[in-house]
N, C-alpha and C positions, 0 to 999 in steps of 0.2 A: 673800638670802645664807647660803651655807653654807662653813665653811671645812673642810676633809679636812686632817689633818695625820697620815700612814702612810706607811710605805715599803711598801705595796702599791698604792699608785697610783703609785707614781713614775712620771713620762715622762722621765726619764734612759738614757741608754745604757751599754753595757756598754763597756769601757776603752777596748776598739780600733772600737768598732763604727765612729765617726765615719771612719775612718782605711781601713775597710775596702774605699775605694773608691780609694786615693789612685795604684794603679798604671793603667799608661795602660791603656785598654779598644778592643780591637778590635769593630769598625762590620759589622752584619752587610750585605751589600750588598743594594738593595731597585731596583735599580733597572729589576729585573726577576724573577722567581720561580727562578734559577737555582741559589740558596740552599739550596735545596728539594726533597726528593725526588718524583717522578713529582706533582705537584701539580694538581690538579682544577681546571682556567680557570677551569667555569664556574660556583666560587664564588669564588674568591680574583683578584684582578688588581693589577698598580700603577698609580699616580696620581701628579696632580703636586697636588692639593689633593683635601681631602674635609669634608664640610657636611651638619650633622644639623637637619630640621627639628623641632622641639618639636610640631610639631601631626601630623606623621606617626610610628606608631610603628614600628621596627626597619628605618629606612632611612636610608640618606647615600643626598647625591649627592656624583660626580665630577669632577672636570676630568680627563683625560688628561693625558698629556707631550707638549708640543709646542713647537718654538724652544728659547725662555730657561726656557720654565717645564719641567724635567725631573722626571722619577719619583724615589718616594725613600719614598713613604708606602704600605704593605703594607692591602689595603682586601678585608675577608670580607662580600660580601652573598650569605646564603643563598638559595637556589635552591627550596625549602619540602622538597628530600630529605634525611632525617638519616643519617647513620653515618661511622662516624671514619674511610670510605674518604675522606671532605673535609675530614679532619683535614691541618695543614700539615707537618710532620718537617723540621728542619733536618738537610741529610750532614752538619751538623759534631756532634758526641757530646764529652758534657761528663761530667765526674766533679766534685770540689770548682770551685763556680764563684762568679762577680756577674755579675749577668743584672739590665742596666737598660732602661727603654725607654717611651715616651709611645705614650699609647690615647686614643679617642674614644671613648666606648661611642653608639650609637644610643638613642632614646626606646626603655625596657623591655627593651633590649637586655641578651642572657647567654653568656657566653662562659668561655676559662679557657684558663692557658698551662701545661704541663705540664712542670717539671722530669724530664730527662729521663724524658720520654713517659710519667712514673710519679706524680709525683705533682702535681695540680693547684692552683695558686693560681684562683681566682675572678676574672673580669671580670664587674662585672653593672652595672647602671643602679639603684645604691640610692640615689639623688636624694630626700633628704628622710627617709632614715632615722635614729632616733635610738638603738635598740637592736640594731645589726647584729647576723645569724647568721652561719652557719657556710658560706650561700648568696649572701653579699652580698659585695661589690668588695673585693678582700682576704684575705680568709678562705682557711684552705686548709680546698679542699673536704671531703668525707667520704669515710669507709672506705665499703665496702659488703657484703654478706653476705646472699644472698636465700634465707641459711635462719636467718636469726633472725627473732625473732615477728615481725607487720605494725608498724608505727611503732618497729622497732630496728636495720632493716636498715641504717639507715646508721648510723654511730656513728666515734669520737676527729674530729670536724671543731672547727675552732679557728678563730671568729669573730676578726674585728679588734678589736684593745685600744677602739678609736674607728672613728666611721665619717667616715671623712677621704675620701672622691669627693664629685666634682665632679659638673654636671650635665649629664646627655648636651650633644653637639655641640661640649662642650668639650675640650680635651688635658687628660689628666693623666698622672702620673708616679711608675712599681713602678720602686723599687729590693730586689732581693733580694742576701742572702749564701746560699751554698747548700751544705750540707757533705752528700756522697755517701754512700751505707753505707760500711762496711768489710768484707773479708769477711780472714778468715784461708786458708794455702797449699792449703786441701783444699776453699776454693772454699767455707765456712763463712760466713754472717754474724755478725757480732759484735761491729760497733756501727750504730743506725740513722740513717738520715738524719737531718740536720735544715737547716731553717731557723735560723740563727746570727741575722739580723737582717730585718725588712723595711720599707721606709719608704712608705707612699702620699703622695703631693704635697708630702713634707720631714717626713713624721707618722710616728712608730714603731708601728706595729701590729702586729709580731710579734719576738718576741727567743726564741731560743736552744729552738724548739719543734722536737721530737722527733716525728718521724715513726716509727711500729713496720710501715709500708708501705706502698704502694699508695695511693690515693685512689681513688674510682668512673672510670670508663671510661679506663684506662690503656691503652697497646700492649701490656704484657704485665703477668702478675702478678706474675712472676719479678725480683726484683731484682738491677739488674746495678751494677758500679763505673760502668762510664761508660754513657749514651743520649744520644738527640736531644733538643732543643728541640721541644715538639707545640702547636701552634697550632691551637684551638675551630674546623672550620669551618663545623658544621653548625647550630649553635642560635640565633643574631644576629648584627644587622650591627654590625660595631668597624672601624677602622683601627690600625693601628701604625705608629711612623715614630720613629728614632735609635733602632734594637732595638743594645746591645752590652752585648759579654762579656767578664769576664777570667777564665783560664780559671790555676787550683791545681795546677798537676802536676806539679813539682817535690821532693823534698825538701828541707824547709829547715835551715841550718845547726844543729852541735851541737857544743856546748863538753864538751873532757874534759884532765883532766890540769890541775884547776884548784889552785890553791895562794896562799897568802897572806901579806902582811908587814904585821903591823900598828906603828905608828907612835905616839908621845906627842906632842903637841903642835898649835899652831894654825899650819897651814901655806898661806899664801897664794899659793903658787903651787908645783911642781916642784920650781925651784930650790933655795927654802927647805929640801926636806928634807935638804938637804948632806952632812953623812959621815953624819946621824943612823943608827944602828946601829937594828936593829925589835927592838919590845918581848916581839914572839911570831912566831913564822913557822908555815906548818903546811901540808900540805890540805886540800883543801876542797869540798864537793860540789855548793854553789852560789854564787853572783854574790850576797854580801849585807850591806850594815850593818851587822847584828848578830854577827858575830861577834866583838864583843866588849859587857861589862857597860858603858863608856863612855860616857856620853852626848855630849860636847863636847872640843870642844881632842885630837881623834885623825885619823889617816889611814888607808884601807886601802888597798894595793894587791893588786892580783890578776894573774896570768898563767895560760895557758893556751894550749890549742890550738882551734882555730876549723876545724870540719870544714867544707870547700865544695863541695859534690854538684854545682851548675848554677855556671858561671862568667857573669860579666854584672856590673852596678853595683847594690850594696848601701850604702842609709843607714843610717846608725845613728845615734839621739839618746837621748841622756843625760839624765837628771833625776837633780837631786841637791839631795834637799829640806834648807835652811838652812845648804848647804854648795853646792863646788863639788868639779870634778873635770875629769877627761877621760880619752881614751882612744887608745890606736894600734892599728891592725891589721896582719899583718905588717909590721911595726917601721917605720910610717908613721903619722904623728897623723890619728886621722880626724875630730878638735876640738880645738880649741886649748882651754886653761886657759880656765873660765870656769864665775858663779856661777850657780846653781838649772841651769839647764840648756844643751847646745849639742849641735848635729846636723853630723855631715860626711858626703862622699858617699867610697867608692872602687869600683874595680875590680879584680873579683878573679879570677882563675884556678881552678877545681875542682880539687881537693886540699889539704892544712892547711895553716893557718897562722899563727903566733902573733897571742896577745890580751893588751893587757895596761890594765887598766881602776884609776883612781885617783878614790879618793872622799875628804874632808877636808872631817870638819864643822868650819867656821871659824866661825858662827854659833851665839851662845848659846841657849840652848831651842826647844822644839820637840824633835821626834825624828828623831837619826839615819835617812835614805834613800837609798838610788838605785835607779833601775829604766832597763834599757839594752832599749830596741826595736831589732829590725832588719827590713826592706824589703826582699825583693830580687826578681832574677826565676823568677815562679812559682809560690810562695808568698805568704797571708796575713802581713803584720805580727804580730809575735810578742815575748813577752818572753824575753828571757835570765835575765833576774830574775824572783824570787818575786813574786809580786803585793804591791803598793804596801803598809806599812803607816801609815794613817790617824792624825791627832794626834788625833779629837776623833770620829772614826767617820764614817758613811755621813751627809752630811747628812737629812736627814727633811721630806720638802718640804713648803709650803704651797701647797697646792691650793685656789683658790676656785672653787666649781659653780655652775649657775644652773639649779637643779629650780621657782625661781619669775625675773621679770623683774629684773634683778640688775647694778645700776648702782656701779662701781670708780671712783675716781680715783686720780692714779698719774700716774710718769711712762711714756714706752711710747716704748722704741727700733723706728727703722726701720732695718734692715739694709740696704735697698736703695739708701738715702740719707747721705753721707759729708757728715762738716763739716769746716770747714778741715783742720782735723787728722789725718783719718783717720779717726776713729772714728763709729759709726751715728748717725745725727741723732737728738736725743733732743728729742720733741714733750714739754715740762717741765707743761703742762695739761691731759694726758687725761683721758678717760674715756673706760670700758669698760662699755658695757651688754651683762649676757646675756641669753639666752631660754631659754625649755626644749625649744625646738623644735630647742637647738641651732646656732643660727648668732647668733651675736654680732657687735659693731665696736665700734672707738674712733675718737670724737670730736676735734677738734683745736680747744678752745673761745679757742686765739689769731687762730686764721682763718676760724671756722664752720663746718667743713669733716666730713669720712670722712678717714679714713688709710686706715684697713682695715676687709678684713670676713674674716670664718673661718668657719669649721665643725666640729663638735666637741665637744672639752672645751672653759672656759672659759678660765682664768685660774691663772698659776703665780707667786703674790707672794711667793715664799722669797725672791727679793733686795728686795724691801720691805722683808720682817718678821722674818725671819732675823737675829740679831745685834743690828747698831745699823743696817741696814740700807741701801740708798740710795736709795729712793722709789718703783724700777719696778715692774712687772709684765710676763708674757709667756702672748701668747696659746699656747692648747696643742694647737689644731686644726688645721687648715691654711686658711694666707695668704694673701686675695689683696690685696696692696698698692696702692693706689689712687693712680697714679700715681708723682710724684719725690716732692724737698719739699713742705711742707703750703702752698697757695694758697689764694685765697680760694674760695667756692665762687660768691660774685654778683658780678662788679663794672660800673661802666659803662665801655662803649669805645666813642668817638668813632666808630669803624665798623666795619662784623664783621670786618673784617682786621686791627683794631688788637690787638697784643700783650697778652695776660691780665697782670697784672700781678704781679709776682714777689713782692714784699708788701706791706701792708698799708696803707703808707706815701700817703698825700694819698686815702685810704679812706670816712675820720670811719669807719670801723670800733669800733663798743666792744659785750663783752659784756655782757650784761642777764642771765645765768643761765639754769635750766630750771628747767620747772615738771610735776610728776607728775603720772598720769593716777590713775585708778583702780584700777591694775592697774600703775601704777608705771615705768609707758614710758617717759621725757620728753621734753617738747619743749624744744630750747633757742632763744632771743631770742636776738637782737643787732640792736643799728642798722649798715649802712654804707650809701652811697651814698648820705644823706640822707634815709634808708627805713627804716621795721619790722621782720622780719622774722620768721618764726617757722619753726622747722626739726623738723619730728615727725617721726622714723623707727622702723618698727616693723619686727620679723619676720613675716613672712607664713607665715599659719597651715599653709602645708604643709612651713616649712619650707624653703621653695627659693631662698630670698634676702630680701634687706632692702628693705620699700616706706618711700619718700623724699617726702615732701608739702611743698613750700618756700610760703609765703606771706608775699604781700609787701602791704603797705598799700598804698602809693605809687609801684610802681616810675618812676612817669615816663618817658621816651625814654633809649633806648640800653642800658637793663640786662642784664646776660644772664646765664644762668647757664651755668656751667663742667658738664657732667656727666660726662665724662672725659677722657682725655690717653694715649695710649698710641703705640707705633710704629705701626701701625693700627688702621684702625676699618672693619669691614664691615657692609655694611646689611643686615638680614634681612626675611622679612615679618613683618607683627604689629607694627610699629614697634619689632622688634629691631634690635639692633646687637650683635656681636662684637667686643669688645676687646683689643688687645695681644696678636695672634695667637690668637684664640680662648684669653682668659686666663679672662674671666668676660662677660658681657651686663650692657648695659641697654634694660628695657622700659616703653617710653614708653607711661602709660596716660592724661595727661591735660596737655596744651601751650598751654591756654588757646587755640588755634587759634592761636598760632606754629609757622613751619617749621622744624626745625632743621638745624643748619647742621657739615655735615666739613667740615673746614680743616686747612690743613697751616700747623704755626707753631715758629721755633727747630726743624724737621727732626720735630717728633714733632704725632702726628696732632691732635685737638682735636672734640667733640661738644661742638656749643656749640646753647642756645635762648633766643631770646627768651623776658624776663620778664613778662607783661603780668597776673598778680596770683597767679595760684595755676600751681603746676606740681606734676606729679605722677608718678612711674617707679618702677621698679625696679629693683636689681642683683640680679641671678641667675647662682649660681655655684654 
């Protein structure tokens, strides 16, 4: 295990990064090809379903729309001819935009999406890659210059921070926040295009990446303020669904005529100002608590004019560090007086409206500070106030890498499951195991079962070791959650249709720890259903997933293993099953002669296997 304590490897996000996709998106219709310019139908089609066979390179099988199975998936199956004429261009043209979509790669496939038809985000079968390049999935592809020396023709490619890509045949999700290049009145470029943020399968892979010019294979080498989305159609078999976009083509509001009044005292609400005269007042260029040298017991009230260019609904969020505050827009309270933070919405017409903001430093200690963010029609959320002043600087994260097989015990929160208080379910005896193949898992010692697997970087242990800590860590890669609330892996059932037990009551479950092999890989041991179980888990050598072998000393009758639970389970060739809407795969290697059973229970599908002694399977993701 190696601990890294450095901001250079931070997996945190920019201040507004998590909110960049907050506005309502528009979905690109995929019931046919009408959203695209002159498509060549030989390569492109729409379908109701699509599937990839891991044994068939560059191949997808489609299910056409019929009856209740409507089209909604865009599929490219190249016909063996190359050229940009096979690419799909949207009729939509965009400038600043957020884009997100699901995609599925065929085995060995290569494709891409060009923002404005000029800047390619690479889509590639990078399954198992540990050191991604600018040709791997999620990368910003290289620029190209034939006049440069051999080996240097490609330049300025940007690999993803880590490989968060999934296996071919699984749905993946990409989110991109793009800023178009800027031009002056004479048409000269004054600012490069940028990838403000990109996330692959929930993992941050790019942030504030500047694009000096078009990548290789654009529709034009001339940059413009607007351009179409282009989906590459001549390289590899790929499918898309749920393509949605948000355009930011409106000017954001501006502040002017700011002035302040500073009051001395501890003001719990606006009424407590009473007839108190201000200590000082005057013009100001920014909204800030730093207008005074006072650190406690003061309030500052700002008034000014907000210039609104686009009519519509606006959301204001006011954060008040170590204090309280409120806002009024157009003489209407947007939020009530509240400590720490408050938010509110208001519908505004185009034009100038008055703004009032009050911040009161009512709590002792800590720096005074407040922030106001605005979200509205046609522009990204932004700060009306300067960047926050932090009290202790930015937290330097504590990251755990896994250059060798690594075991770390900690609490582990599962955000897809909520406890009775509405919080993420906490695994209190979690054992996370990392591998140099960059596939990792968390084992719940209270149930003898896997709860999650992930690809990419290992663990962020900052919550566990920062200051007093809370004992938890969190995965840094693309996580697959294996079902809901953790349950037993093995159970004795009266019949194949008996519901799976929801807890360990009556099972006789008793953990017996784990033993490390000569490569520091654990085998977990426990008693359940009156038998001893050895549970061995190892990263597959090719980095494609986790191999699991359950060995039961005296299985007896009616003992089953539940390999998966999800909204859907689809059987594929080679003893392979697609789980939970093609989120991950289970591949059976040795069931000891037993026949797997797919059943429906409590509205979910489950994959069960009777256990006769030894059971071996892999989780592919």
